[in-house]
C-alpha positions in Angstrom: 0.0 0.0 0.0 1.4 3.3 -0.9 1.9 6.2 1.4 -0.7 8.3 -0.4 -3.4 5.6 0.0 -2.5 5.2 3.7 -2.8 9.0 4.2 -6.1 9.0 2.4 -7.5 6.2 4.5 -6.4 7.9 7.7 -8.0 11.1 6.5 -11.2 9.2 5.6 -11.3 7.6 9.1 -10.7 11.0 10.8 -13.5 12.6 8.7 -15.9 9.8 9.4 -15.2 9.9 13.2 -15.5 13.7 13.2 -18.8 13.5 11.3 -20.2 10.8 13.7 -19.2 12.8 16.8 -20.7 15.9 15.3 -24.0 14.2 14.5 -24.2 12.6 18.0 -23.4 16.0 19.7 -26.0 17.7 17.6 -28.6 15.1 18.4 -27.9 15.4 22.1 -28.2 19.2 21.9 -31.4 19.0 20.0 -32.8 16.5 22.5 -31.8 18.7 25.4 -33.4 21.8 23.8 -36.6 19.9 23.1 -36.7 18.8 26.8 -36.3 22.4 27.9 -39.1 23.6 25.5 -41.4 20.8 26.8 -40.8 22.1 30.3 -41.6 25.6 29.3 -44.7 24.5 27.5 -45.9 22.5 30.5 -45.3 25.5 32.8 -47.2 27.7 30.4 -50.1 25.2 30.2 -50.2 25.1 34.0 -50.4 28.9 34.1 -53.2 28.9 31.6 -55.1 26.3 33.6 -54.6 28.3 36.9 -55.7 31.5 35.1 -58.8 29.7 33.8 -59.7 28.5 37.3 -59.1 32.0 38.7 -61.4 33.5 36.1 -64.1 31.0 36.9 -63.8 31.8 40.6 -63.8 35.6 39.8 -67.0 35.2 37.8 -68.7 33.3 40.7 -67.6 36.0 43.2 -68.8 38.8 40.9 -72.2 37.0 40.6 -72.4 36.7 44.4 -71.5 40.3 44.8 -74.3 41.3 42.3 -76.8 39.2 44.4 -75.7 40.8 47.6 -76.0 44.3 46.1 -79.4 43.5 44.8 -80.5 42.2 48.2 -79.1 45.4 49.8 -80.9 47.5 47.3 -84.2 45.6 48.1 -83.6 46.1 51.8 -82.9 49.8 51.4 -86.1 50.2 49.2 -88.1 48.2 51.8 -86.6 50.3 54.6 -87.4 53.6 52.8 -90.9 52.4 52.1 -91.5 51.2 55.7 -90.7 54.5 57.3 
């Protein structure tokens, strides 16, 4: 085997190993970034769910407040009419 062929084979092996290492590193980085995005999406979804529950509770409290105000108004009207 000539020196040129040996150098070419060593260069080929080095390029192949470098490419494989690069692909593996890129895959790991991509996997890590996807995991981080999934965590962010989950946190966002949790926030949306909590906000939705808070909005529902706020609507219930506002309805209760409207009822109380209506009752107070009725009592005030009754009190004014009774005097």
